[in-house]
C-alpha positions in Angstrom: -317.1 65.2 -23.2 -316.7 68.1 -20.1 -319.8 69.8 -19.3 -319.7 72.6 -16.4 -322.8 71.8 -14.0 -323.5 74.9 -12.3 -327.2 75.6 -12.5 -330.4 73.9 -13.5 -330.4 75.8 -17.1 -333.2 77.0 -20.0 -333.0 73.1 -21.2 -334.8 72.4 -18.0 -336.7 75.2 -17.6 -337.6 77.2 -20.6 -339.6 79.4 -23.1 -340.2 77.5 -26.3 -341.4 79.4 -29.5 -344.6 78.2 -31.2 -345.7 78.8 -34.5 -347.4 77.0 -37.6 -350.4 74.8 -38.0 -351.9 71.5 -36.2 -354.1 69.6 -38.6 -356.4 66.3 -37.7 -356.5 63.6 -39.6 -359.6 63.7 -42.4 -360.6 60.4 -40.8 -361.0 61.9 -37.2 -364.7 63.2 -36.1 -363.8 66.5 -34.3 -366.0 69.1 -32.7 -364.9 72.4 -30.9 -364.7 73.0 -27.2 -363.6 75.6 -24.6 -360.2 75.6 -23.7 -360.8 75.2 -20.1 -361.5 71.6 -20.9 -357.8 71.3 -21.9 -356.5 73.3 -19.1 -358.5 71.3 -16.6 -356.4 67.7 -18.0 -353.5 69.9 -17.5 -354.3 70.7 -13.8 -355.2 67.2 -13.4 -351.2 66.2 -14.5 -349.9 68.9 -12.2 -351.7 68.7 -9.1 -351.2 64.9 -8.5 -348.2 64.5 -6.2 -345.3 62.3 -7.2 -342.3 62.1 -9.4 -342.1 64.5 -12.5 -341.3 62.8 -15.3 -340.8 64.5 -19.3 -339.0 62.7 -22.4 -338.5 65.5 -24.8 -337.9 64.4 -28.5 -336.5 67.0 -30.7 -337.3 66.9 -34.6 -333.5 66.0 -35.2 -334.2 63.1 -33.1 -332.0 64.1 -29.9 -333.7 62.9 -26.5 -333.7 64.3 -23.0 -335.2 61.9 -20.8 -335.8 64.1 -16.9 -336.8 62.9 -13.9 -337.5 65.7 -10.8 -338.2 65.0 -7.3 -339.4 68.2 -6.0 -339.8 67.0 -2.4 -336.3 66.3 -2.0 -334.3 68.2 -4.6 -333.0 65.4 -6.8 -332.8 65.2 -10.7 -331.8 63.0 -13.6 -331.1 64.3 -17.2 -330.2 61.7 -19.7 -329.1 63.1 -23.0 -329.1 61.0 -26.2 -327.5 61.9 -29.5 -329.9 61.4 -32.8 -328.7 57.6 -33.1 -330.0 57.2 -29.6 -326.4 56.9 -27.8 -326.0 58.2 -24.5 -324.0 61.7 -24.3 -324.4 62.0 -20.7 -326.7 61.6 -17.6 -326.7 63.9 -14.8 -327.7 63.4 -11.3 -328.6 66.6 -9.1 -328.8 65.9 -5.4 -329.4 68.6 -2.4 -331.3 71.1 -4.7 -328.9 71.4 -7.0 -325.8 71.3 -4.6 -323.9 68.6 -6.3 -324.0 67.1 -9.7 -322.8 64.0 -10.9 -321.9 63.1 -14.9 -321.4 60.4 -16.5 -320.3 61.1 -20.0 -319.8 59.2 -23.0 -317.4 60.0 -26.1 -316.3 58.1 -29.3 -313.2 58.7 -31.2 -312.3 56.8 -34.1 -314.6 53.6 -32.9 -313.3 53.9 -29.2 -315.5 54.6 -26.7 -314.4 56.4 -23.5 -316.0 57.7 -20.4 -315.7 60.1 -17.5 -317.4 60.5 -14.3 -317.0 64.1 -12.7 -318.5 65.5 -9.7 -319.4 69.4 -9.9 -319.8 71.4 -6.5 -321.2 74.5 -7.9 -320.9 78.6 -6.6 -322.9 78.6 -3.6 -324.8 81.5 -4.8 -325.7 79.1 -8.0 -326.8 76.5 -5.1 -329.5 79.2 -4.0 -331.0 79.8 -7.1 -330.9 75.7 -7.9 -332.7 75.4 -4.9 -335.7 77.8 -5.7 -335.8 76.5 -9.2 -335.9 72.9 -8.2 -339.0 73.6 -6.0 -340.9 74.6 -8.9 -343.0 72.0 -11.5 -340.4 71.0 -14.2 -343.4 70.3 -16.5 -344.7 74.0 -16.0 -341.3 75.2 -17.3 -342.1 73.5 -20.4 -346.1 74.1 -20.5 -346.9 77.5 -18.3 -346.0 80.4 -20.6 -346.9 80.0 -23.6 -349.4 77.0 -23.4 -351.4 77.6 -20.3 -351.5 81.0 -20.0 -352.7 81.6 -23.7 -355.0 78.4 -23.7 -358.3 80.1 -23.0 -359.7 79.8 -26.6 -361.6 77.3 -28.7 -359.7 73.9 -29.7 -360.5 70.8 -31.5 -361.3 67.8 -30.0 -361.6 64.1 -31.4 -363.0 61.7 -30.1 -361.3 58.5 -27.9 -359.0 56.6 -29.7 -360.3 53.0 -28.8 -356.5 51.6 -29.0 -354.6 54.0 -26.8 -357.6 55.6 -24.7 -356.2 58.8 -25.7 -358.5 62.0 -26.7 -356.5 64.4 -28.8 -357.0 67.9 -28.8 -355.3 70.4 -31.1 -355.1 74.2 -32.4 -352.7 76.1 -34.8 -349.6 75.1 -32.4 -350.1 72.3 -30.6 -351.3 68.2 -30.2 -352.5 67.5 -26.7 -353.6 64.1 -25.8 -355.5 63.2 -22.8 -355.9 60.0 -20.9 -359.7 59.4 -20.8 -359.3 57.3 -17.8 -357.4 59.6 -15.7 -358.1 62.9 -17.5 -354.7 63.9 -17.4 -352.3 65.3 -20.0 -349.8 62.9 -21.3 -348.5 64.5 -24.3 -347.9 67.8 -26.3 -346.7 68.1 -29.6 -345.6 71.3 -30.8 -346.0 72.1 -34.7 -344.4 74.3 -36.6 -345.1 74.6 -40.8 -347.1 71.7 -40.6 -344.2 69.3 -38.7 -344.2 68.2 -35.3 -340.6 69.5 -33.8 -340.9 69.0 -30.6 -342.6 66.1 -28.6 -343.0 66.2 -24.5 -344.3 62.8 -23.1 -345.4 63.6 -19.5 -346.2 62.1 -16.5 -346.4 62.3 -12.8 -345.4 59.1 -10.9 -346.8 58.1 -7.4 -344.1 56.3 -6.5 -342.2 55.4 -2.7 -339.3 56.5 -1.4 -337.8 53.4 -2.2 -338.7 53.2 -5.6 -338.3 56.9 -6.2 -334.4 56.3 -5.0 -333.7 53.9 -7.5 -334.4 56.5 -10.4 -331.9 59.0 -8.7 -328.7 56.5 -8.9 -326.1 56.9 -11.6 -326.6 53.6 -12.8 -330.2 53.5 -13.1 -331.5 52.2 -16.4 -331.4 53.8 -19.4 -335.0 54.2 -21.6 -332.8 53.5 -24.6 -331.5 50.2 -25.6 -327.9 49.7 -26.5 -327.1 53.5 -25.8 -323.6 52.7 -24.6 -320.8 51.9 -26.5 -319.4 48.7 -26.7 -322.8 47.4 -25.5 -321.5 47.7 -21.9 -323.6 48.1 -18.6 -324.0 51.1 -16.8 -322.8 49.2 -13.3 -319.7 47.5 -15.3 -318.8 50.9 -16.8 -318.9 53.1 -13.1 -317.1 50.7 -10.8 -313.8 51.2 -13.4 -314.4 55.0 -13.4 -312.5 57.3 -10.6 -314.6 60.2 -10.1 -313.3 63.8 -11.0 -314.4 66.7 -8.8 -314.5 70.1 -10.1 -315.0 72.3 -6.9 -316.5 75.9 -7.6 -317.7 76.9 -4.3 -315.1 79.5 -4.0 -316.5 80.6 -7.5 -318.8 83.8 -7.9 -321.3 83.0 -10.1 -322.9 85.7 -12.3 -326.9 84.7 -12.5 -327.0 87.5 -15.3 -324.9 85.6 -17.9 -324.6 82.5 -16.3 -320.7 82.4 -15.8 -318.7 81.8 -12.6 
């Protein structure tokens, strides 16, 4: 599976359409609160220094597992299909100056792997650097969630099993850790169903711990996600890195094409 990696795209920083209704369980005791309480829980997460981590799960069961280190421009994106199999992993370094992608594809029960290093056009690198210094979590929350949040929300009591407080309105379920006061999850509701889930955290890691996350052979979040159940290290050591050099290509940011 070949993917041209030029720029940090809409899949990582995007606007999501919100619609529908979020209803509390009949067994939940709820109160009405000002939206400022939810905004504060969000700010508690965003203003914390660390490695941003988002797990995005869609209604079709596909998953994106994303880490971003805004201080050095590193990012890791793992994409899993509806069966939990890894489709590709991309490690971005130097604020989008290089992309290293491991792709997995299956044909008639046989799995093939490709390791591709992409060097984007120079003007795309400039745009990547600007984007990667921004909060990835903000990219998923800010425009439609935070900017429009100053309204009444419903609030449940602390769940003793999970230690979470649930806030909800017609389009969102927001879960807050009662100990840290930080948002931990957002569910987007459409037609009474959860259509997207964002599990979010900000990890206060050491430099060494951070470096381990942004390796091509770092552990995967889903078990048995590789064909033939091989390990990443075993796969990668037998692969030759193909290089796609686009540094001399003129990137047009208006349509995403080189």
